[in-house]
C-alpha positions in Angstrom: -26.2 24.8 -68.2 -22.5 25.3 -68.5 -20.0 24.3 -65.8 -16.4 25.5 -65.5 -14.3 23.0 -63.6 -11.6 24.7 -61.5 -8.3 22.8 -61.2 -7.3 21.4 -57.8 -4.1 23.0 -56.6 -2.6 24.3 -53.4 -1.9 27.5 -55.3 -5.6 28.4 -55.7 -6.8 31.3 -53.6 -9.5 30.4 -51.0 -12.1 32.3 -53.0 -12.0 29.8 -55.8 -15.1 27.6 -56.1 -15.0 24.0 -57.2 -17.4 24.8 -60.0 -19.2 27.7 -61.6 -22.5 27.4 -63.4 -24.7 29.5 -65.6 -28.3 28.4 -64.9 -31.4 29.6 -66.7 -34.0 30.4 -64.1 -37.5 31.7 -64.2 -38.4 33.3 -67.6 -35.0 32.3 -68.9 -33.0 34.7 -66.8 -29.3 33.8 -66.4 -28.2 33.0 -62.8 -24.7 32.9 -61.5 -24.2 29.8 -59.3 -21.1 28.6 -57.4 -20.3 25.4 -55.7 -17.7 24.4 -53.1 -17.0 21.4 -50.9 -17.7 17.7 -51.1 -19.4 16.9 -54.4 -20.8 13.7 -52.8 -22.0 15.3 -49.6 -25.5 16.3 -48.6 -26.3 19.6 -50.4 -26.9 23.0 -48.9 -28.3 25.8 -51.0 -27.6 29.3 -49.8 -29.8 32.4 -50.7 -28.5 35.8 -49.7 -30.4 39.0 -48.8 -31.6 42.2 -50.4 -28.9 43.9 -52.4 -26.1 41.4 -51.5 -24.4 38.5 -53.3 -23.1 35.0 -52.8 -19.9 36.4 -51.2 -21.7 37.0 -47.9 -21.5 33.2 -47.3 -17.7 33.1 -47.3 -17.4 32.1 -43.7 -19.5 29.0 -44.6 -17.9 27.9 -47.8 -14.4 28.5 -46.4 -15.1 26.5 -43.3 -15.1 22.9 -42.2 -18.6 22.6 -43.8 -16.9 22.2 -47.1 -15.2 19.0 -46.0 -18.6 17.3 -45.4 -21.2 19.0 -47.5 -21.9 20.1 -51.0 -22.2 23.9 -50.7 -24.1 25.9 -53.4 -24.7 29.6 -53.4 -26.0 31.9 -56.1 -26.5 35.5 -56.9 -30.2 36.3 -56.9 -31.8 37.6 -60.0 -30.7 41.3 -60.4 -27.8 40.8 -58.1 -24.0 40.1 -58.3 -23.1 38.3 -61.5 -26.6 37.2 -62.3 -28.6 38.8 -65.1 -30.1 42.1 -63.9 -32.8 43.6 -66.2 -34.3 46.7 -64.7 -38.0 46.2 -65.5 -40.2 45.5 -62.5 -41.8 42.6 -64.3 -38.7 40.5 -63.7 -39.1 40.8 -59.9 -42.8 41.2 -59.1 -43.9 37.6 -59.8 -43.1 35.1 -57.0 -43.2 32.2 -59.6 -40.1 33.6 -61.3 -38.2 33.5 -58.0 -39.5 30.0 -57.3 -38.5 28.8 -60.7 -34.9 30.2 -60.1 -34.6 27.8 -57.1 -36.2 24.9 -59.0 -33.8 25.3 -61.9 -30.8 25.2 -59.7 -32.0 22.1 -57.9 -32.8 20.4 -61.2 -29.7 21.4 -63.2 -27.2 20.7 -60.4 -29.1 17.6 -59.4 -29.3 18.6 -55.7 -30.8 15.7 -53.8 -33.1 17.0 -51.0 -31.1 20.1 -50.2 -31.3 22.2 -47.1 -32.5 25.6 -48.2 -30.8 28.5 -46.3 -32.3 31.9 -46.7 -30.9 35.1 -45.1 -33.3 38.0 -44.8 -34.9 38.5 -48.3 -34.0 34.9 -48.9 -36.8 33.9 -46.7 -39.3 35.3 -49.2 -37.7 33.3 -52.0 -37.9 30.0 -50.0 -41.6 30.7 -49.5 -42.0 31.4 -53.2 -40.4 28.1 -54.0 -42.4 26.0 -51.6 -45.6 27.6 -52.7 -45.0 26.9 -56.4 -43.1 23.6 -56.2 -44.0 22.0 -52.9 -41.7 20.6 -50.3 -41.1 17.0 -51.5 -37.7 17.7 -53.0 -36.1 19.5 -50.0 -34.7 18.2 -46.8 -35.1 21.2 -44.5 -35.2 24.9 -44.3 -33.1 27.3 -42.3 -34.3 30.9 -42.0 -31.5 33.2 -41.0 -33.0 36.5 -39.9 -35.4 35.4 -42.6 -38.3 37.6 -43.7 -41.7 36.1 -44.6 -44.0 39.1 -44.6 -43.5 42.2 -46.7 -45.9 45.2 -46.9 -47.0 48.3 -45.0 -48.3 46.3 -42.1 -44.8 44.8 -41.5 -43.0 48.2 -41.5 -42.0 49.0 -37.9 -43.5 45.8 -36.5 -41.6 43.1 -38.3 -39.1 45.1 -40.3 -37.2 47.6 -38.3 -35.2 50.9 -38.5 -32.0 49.2 -39.6 -33.8 48.7 -42.9 -36.5 51.4 -43.0 -34.2 54.3 -42.1 -32.0 53.6 -45.1 -34.5 52.4 -47.7 -35.3 55.7 -49.3 -31.6 56.6 -49.8 -30.8 53.0 -51.0 -33.4 53.3 -53.7 -32.9 56.9 -54.8 -32.0 57.8 -58.3 -28.8 59.5 -57.2 -25.4 57.7 -56.6 -24.1 59.7 -53.6 -27.5 59.2 -51.9 -27.3 55.4 -52.7 -23.9 55.2 -51.2 -25.1 56.9 -48.0 -28.1 54.5 -47.8 -26.1 51.3 -48.3 -23.4 52.4 -45.9 -26.0 53.0 -43.3 -27.7 49.6 -44.0 -24.4 47.7 -43.7 -23.5 49.5 -40.5 -26.9 48.4 -39.1 -26.3 44.7 -39.9 -24.1 43.7 -36.9 -24.4 44.4 -33.2 -20.6 44.8 -33.1 -18.8 46.3 -36.1 -17.4 43.9 -38.6 -13.7 43.7 -39.5 -12.9 46.1 -42.4 -12.6 43.3 -45.0 -16.2 42.2 -44.3 -17.5 45.7 -44.5 -15.8 46.3 -47.8 -17.2 43.1 -49.3 -20.7 43.8 -48.2 -20.6 47.4 -49.4 -19.1 46.4 -52.8 -21.6 43.6 -53.3 -24.5 45.9 -52.5 -23.4 48.6 -54.9 -23.4 46.1 -57.8 -27.2 46.2 -57.6 -29.0 49.1 -59.4 -31.2 51.2 -57.1 -34.2 50.5 -59.3 -33.8 46.8 -58.8 -33.6 47.3 -55.0 -36.9 49.2 -55.3 -38.5 46.5 -57.4 -37.7 43.9 -54.8 -39.2 45.9 -52.0 -42.4 46.7 -54.0 -43.7 43.2 -53.6 -46.4 42.4 -51.1 -45.7 39.0 -49.5 -47.4 36.8 -46.9 -45.7 33.5 -46.3 -48.1 32.2 -43.7 -49.8 29.8 -46.0 -46.5 28.0 -46.6 -45.4 28.1 -43.0 -48.7 26.6 -41.8 -48.4 23.5 -44.1 -44.6 23.0 -43.9 -43.7 19.4 -42.8 -39.9 19.6 -43.3 -37.8 20.8 -40.3 -37.4 24.6 -40.1 -34.5 26.1 -38.1 -35.2 29.7 -37.2 -31.9 31.5 -36.5 -32.1 35.1 -35.3 -30.1 37.6 -33.5 -31.7 39.2 -30.5 -30.3 42.6 -31.4 -31.4 42.6 -35.1 -32.8 46.0 -36.1 -33.2 45.1 -39.8 -35.6 42.1 -39.6 -36.9 42.4 -36.1 -36.9 39.4 -33.7 -40.7 39.7 -33.9 -40.5 38.2 -37.4 -38.9 35.1 -35.9 -41.5 35.0 -33.2 -44.2 35.1 -35.9 -42.6 32.2 -37.8 -42.3 30.2 -34.7 -45.9 30.8 -33.8 -47.1 29.9 -37.3 -45.0 27.0 -38.5 -45.6 23.6 -36.6 -42.1 22.3 -37.5 -40.1 25.5 -36.5 -37.3 25.3 -34.0 -35.7 28.5 -32.6 -32.0 29.3 -32.3 -31.6 32.7 -30.7 -28.3 34.5 -30.6 -27.8 36.9 -27.7 -25.7 40.0 -28.5 -25.9 39.4 -32.3 -27.6 41.5 -35.0 -28.8 40.7 -38.5 -25.9 38.4 -39.6 -25.6 35.4 -37.3 -23.5 33.6 -39.9 -21.0 36.4 -40.0 -21.1 37.5 -36.3 -20.9 34.0 -34.8 -19.9 31.7 -37.7 -18.6 28.8 -35.6 -21.9 28.3 -33.8 -23.9 29.0 -37.0 -21.9 26.4 -39.0 -22.2 23.8 -36.2 -26.0 24.2 -36.1 -26.3 24.1 -39.9 -24.2 20.9 -40.0 -26.3 19.3 -37.3 -29.6 20.1 -39.2 -28.2 18.8 -42.5 -26.9 15.6 -41.0 -30.3 15.0 -39.3 -32.3 15.2 -42.5 -29.7 13.4 -44.6 -29.3 10.3 -42.4 
């Protein structure tokens, strides 16, 4: 592991993290990891969604959460500034995804972190818990989190906000890719984002090769075995107007996991943490305090 310590200065731009790490994850793949906030605070580990990056969490790491908590976010394998080999073998095995999370927890010495998974991040949390157990975590927060992937989920748990744009987003043609990603990002919120947020999400998504997007979606995943045996608190945060990961996914999690608690957002789409960050941050802080006391 290498760490680059950023100087403390009022002249730093708000995008500057406290530390940047290169962590070797599953199979030795290099992961780009960033940290903000209170180095001595309870840790929160953020996992972004399909074809995104750590930048989606800016309204968390540039918030009052950073005064109290140790905030860590990383670019998933194949995304952002993490290593991105094209071969499907780097993405098909859930143990590789699990070992990515375990390596970050180990190398950054995160003490019982709260795992936060947006959308595809829910799959990764299930991968981790299945392979490494739940003894080293404090809680889980699924944010429009997906736990089931496969043909049976299409149209029932995963909706048109994803399905209508998937073929374009995974096509071997750049103009088609751009059309697909633009449609996907437009489908995220119930009310359009400010232009800066749109640009960040679009740019982050376009750093991910279409083949890698397809590799991620080729997995067949069923997280019910993990959900049924989870003992740690699970906060299920979901927008009522989400067309990407349908509210039915959250209902399924709530019906399957004995420790799951709902937090429904009326009038909100796929990105509660962007569309209503004040409420989201308040609830995440309360969960983290509860399991850290």
